[in-house]
C-alpha positions in Angstrom: -14.9 13.1 -1.6 -16.4 16.3 -0.2 -13.7 19.0 0.3 -14.1 21.0 3.5 -14.6 24.7 3.2 -11.8 26.9 4.7 -13.0 27.7 8.2 -12.7 31.2 9.6 -9.4 31.6 11.5 -10.1 31.7 15.3 -9.7 35.2 16.7 -7.7 35.8 19.9 -9.8 37.9 22.3 -8.4 41.3 23.0 -10.7 42.4 25.8 -9.2 42.9 29.2 -9.5 39.8 31.4 -11.9 39.9 34.3 -11.6 37.8 37.5 -11.8 34.0 36.9 -15.5 33.5 37.7 -16.6 36.5 35.7 -14.3 35.7 32.8 -15.5 32.0 32.7 -19.2 33.1 32.7 -18.6 35.6 30.0 -16.8 33.0 27.8 -19.7 30.5 28.3 -22.2 33.2 27.3 -20.2 34.0 24.1 -20.0 30.4 23.1 -23.7 29.8 23.7 -24.6 32.9 21.8 -22.6 31.7 18.8 -24.0 28.2 18.9 -27.6 29.5 19.1 -27.3 31.3 15.7 -28.7 29.7 12.6 -25.2 28.6 11.5 -24.4 27.0 14.9 -27.8 25.2 15.1 -27.4 23.9 11.6 -23.9 22.6 12.4 -25.1 21.0 15.6 -28.0 19.3 13.8 -25.9 17.9 11.0 -23.3 16.5 13.4 -25.8 15.4 16.0 -28.1 13.5 13.7 -25.2 11.8 11.9 -23.5 10.8 15.2 -26.7 9.5 16.7 -27.3 7.4 13.6 -23.9 5.7 14.2 -24.4 5.4 17.9 -27.8 3.6 17.5 -26.7 1.6 14.5 -27.4 -1.8 16.3 -31.0 -0.6 16.9 -31.5 0.7 13.4 -30.3 -2.4 11.6 -29.5 -6.0 12.6 -27.6 -6.8 9.4 -23.9 -7.5 9.6 -22.0 -4.8 7.7 -19.5 -7.4 6.4 -22.0 -10.2 5.5 -21.9 -10.8 1.8 -24.9 -12.0 -0.3 -25.9 -12.7 -3.9 -27.7 -9.4 -4.1 -24.8 -7.4 -5.5 -25.6 -3.8 -6.4 -29.3 -4.1 -5.6 -31.3 -1.0 -5.4 -33.0 0.4 -2.3 -35.6 -1.8 -0.7 -37.4 -2.4 2.5 -34.7 -4.9 3.6 -31.8 -2.7 2.3 -32.8 1.0 2.5 -29.6 2.1 0.7 -29.3 -1.0 -1.5 -26.2 -3.2 -1.5 -22.6 -2.8 -2.6 -20.7 -4.8 -5.2 -20.3 -7.7 -2.8 -23.9 -7.8 -1.8 -23.3 -6.2 1.6 -26.0 -3.9 3.1 -25.0 -0.3 2.5 -27.2 1.1 5.2 -25.4 -1.0 7.8 -22.0 -0.3 6.4 -22.5 3.5 6.2 -23.8 3.6 9.9 -20.8 1.6 11.1 -18.5 3.6 8.8 -19.6 6.8 10.5 -18.9 5.3 13.9 -15.4 4.2 12.7 -14.6 7.7 11.3 -15.8 9.5 14.5 -13.9 7.1 16.8 -10.7 7.7 14.9 -11.2 11.5 14.7 -12.2 11.9 18.4 -9.2 9.9 19.4 -6.6 11.7 17.2 -7.7 15.3 17.6 -7.3 15.4 21.4 -3.9 13.8 21.0 -2.9 16.4 18.5 -4.3 19.2 20.8 -2.4 17.9 23.8 0.9 17.8 21.9 0.4 21.1 20.3 -0.5 22.9 23.6 2.4 21.2 25.3 4.8 22.6 22.7 3.2 26.0 23.1 3.8 25.9 26.8 7.4 24.9 26.2 7.8 27.8 23.8 6.7 30.2 26.5 9.6 29.0 28.8 12.5 30.7 26.9 13.4 32.4 23.7 15.4 29.4 22.4 12.6 27.0 23.2 10.3 29.3 21.3 12.5 29.3 18.2 12.9 25.5 18.3 9.1 25.0 18.6 8.3 27.4 15.8 10.7 25.5 13.5 9.0 22.2 14.5 5.7 23.7 13.6 7.1 24.9 10.3 8.4 21.4 9.6 5.1 19.8 10.2 3.3 22.4 8.0 5.8 21.8 5.2 4.4 18.4 4.6 1.0 18.3 2.8 -1.5 15.9 4.3 -1.2 13.4 1.5 2.6 13.3 1.7 2.5 12.9 5.4 0.0 10.0 5.1 2.2 8.3 2.5 5.2 8.6 4.7 3.5 7.2 7.8 1.8 4.3 6.0 5.1 3.5 4.2 6.6 2.8 7.7 3.6 1.4 9.5 1.4 0.1 6.7 -2.4 0.9 6.4 -4.6 0.7 9.5 -6.2 2.6 12.3 -3.0 3.6 14.0 -1.4 5.3 11.0 -4.6 7.3 10.4 -4.6 8.4 14.1 -0.9 9.4 13.9 -1.4 11.4 10.6 -4.4 13.3 12.0 -2.6 14.0 15.3 0.5 15.2 13.5 -1.5 17.4 11.2 -3.3 19.1 14.2 -0.2 19.9 16.3 0.7 23.1 14.5 -2.8 24.5 14.6 -3.3 24.1 18.3 0.3 25.0 19.2 0.2 28.3 17.2 -3.2 29.3 18.5 -2.1 28.8 22.2 1.3 30.4 21.6 -0.3 33.5 20.0 -2.7 33.8 22.9 0.0 33.5 25.5 2.1 36.2 23.8 -0.9 38.6 24.0 -2.2 37.7 27.4 1.1 37.7 29.3 1.5 41.5 28.6 -1.9 42.3 30.0 -2.2 44.4 33.2 -3.5 41.5 35.3 -0.5 39.3 34.4 1.9 42.2 35.1 0.2 42.8 38.4 0.5 39.2 39.4 4.2 39.2 38.7 4.6 42.5 40.6 2.7 40.8 43.5 5.4 38.1 43.7 3.8 35.3 41.8 6.2 33.0 40.0 6.5 33.0 36.2 5.1 29.5 36.0 2.1 30.3 38.3 1.3 33.4 36.3 1.4 31.4 33.1 -0.7 28.5 34.3 -3.1 30.3 36.6 -3.7 33.5 34.8 -2.4 33.6 31.2 -3.3 30.1 29.8 -7.0 30.2 30.9 -7.5 33.5 29.2 -5.4 32.5 26.1 -7.3 29.3 25.6 -10.5 30.7 24.0 -9.5 30.2 20.4 -8.7 26.5 21.2 -12.5 25.8 21.4 -12.9 27.1 17.9 -9.7 25.2 16.8 -11.1 22.0 18.1 -14.2 22.2 15.9 -11.9 23.1 12.9 -9.7 20.2 13.7 -12.6 17.7 13.9 -13.7 18.7 10.4 -10.2 18.3 9.1 -9.8 15.0 10.9 -12.9 13.6 9.3 -11.7 14.7 5.9 -8.2 13.2 6.4 -9.6 9.9 7.5 -11.9 9.8 4.5 -9.2 10.7 2.1 -6.8 8.1 3.4 -9.4 5.3 3.3 -10.4 6.4 -0.2 -6.8 6.0 -1.3 -6.4 2.6 0.4 -4.1 4.0 3.2 -6.6 3.9 6.0 -8.5 1.2 7.9 -8.0 -2.2 6.5 -11.0 -3.9 4.7 -13.5 -5.4 5.4 -14.1 -2.9 8.3 -16.3 -0.2 6.8 -15.3 3.5 6.7 -17.0 6.2 4.7 -13.9 6.7 2.5 -13.5 3.1 1.6 -17.2 2.7 0.7 -16.9 5.8 -1.5 -13.8 4.4 -3.1 -15.6 1.1 -4.0 -18.4 3.1 -5.5 -16.2 4.9 -8.1 -16.3 2.0 -10.6 -20.1 2.1 -10.6 -20.8 5.8 -10.6 -22.4 5.7 -14.1 -24.5 2.5 -13.6 -25.3 2.7 -9.9 -24.8 6.3 -8.7 -26.8 5.6 -5.5 -23.9 3.5 -4.3 -21.9 6.7 -3.6 -24.7 8.9 -2.4 -25.0 7.7 1.2 -21.3 7.8 2.2 -20.8 11.1 0.4 -23.8 12.6 2.2 -22.6 11.4 5.6 -19.0 12.7 5.0 -20.4 16.0 3.8 -22.7 16.3 6.8 -19.9 15.8 9.3 -17.3 18.0 7.6 -19.8 20.8 6.9 -21.4 20.5 10.4 -18.1 20.8 12.3 -17.1 23.7 10.0 -20.4 25.6 10.7 -19.9 25.0 14.5 -16.4 26.4 14.3 -17.6 29.5 12.4 -20.4 30.0 14.9 -18.1 29.7 17.9 -15.7 32.1 16.3 -18.4 34.6 15.7 -19.5 34.3 19.4 -15.9 34.9 20.6 -15.7 38.1 18.6 -18.9 39.6 20.1 
């Protein structure tokens, strides 16, 4: 499995907030400037090409990814561009559908984790006791390594799509929650927030109308970071047999099957490993490019 590099920690903006239209335009320009760097364009290309290959899988191959044949461990050919696996299934079709499975799970779990994390951050802003409770919850989630969390969830629910979704979502809650909480703590002491409170705006209105929009910048970066982590977690769980049930293809399960044949058929592992690396590296580069744009 390809291990994701540690992304740069998103930086909370410290510049004074402008009015809503000007601030929104400035944020868009910063994001675009970051994405148009070499790092950002490389990340977008890696993710885009890989995702489009999965999206257009029915047009790129008409072979059933689960159809077995007598051509076990066959090399690349015109009919099978990546060869076949140990059961004679077409690796090209399985890798394309595996990418689609991985992305569907990741893009379902990460928004769920982001929503829960941001909800806890907003709860933490309501009172000192709520803040202390939420922080301890984040600490509890962070105390469990990803593998232990995966083992605990699958021990209760068994392997499958839903356990993977739950594990990824739980793993992402502290990241989003802490980022938004830190932004709120900084932004609610700014002059514009103080002026709104002096002007008679309620605490909730100031929080939702003024503070949160200006504190949410790092969440864009955190989303890209979370997507790279989500792809890695799904691949790791499937590699260990804790993820999606066979015969549905995932990149991790294909890579797991190839381990027994690394010495005799190394090409078996090349395609799923390359696809996983492209996704994890691509999302990481996008996160770093966005973070660089925010700091400008």
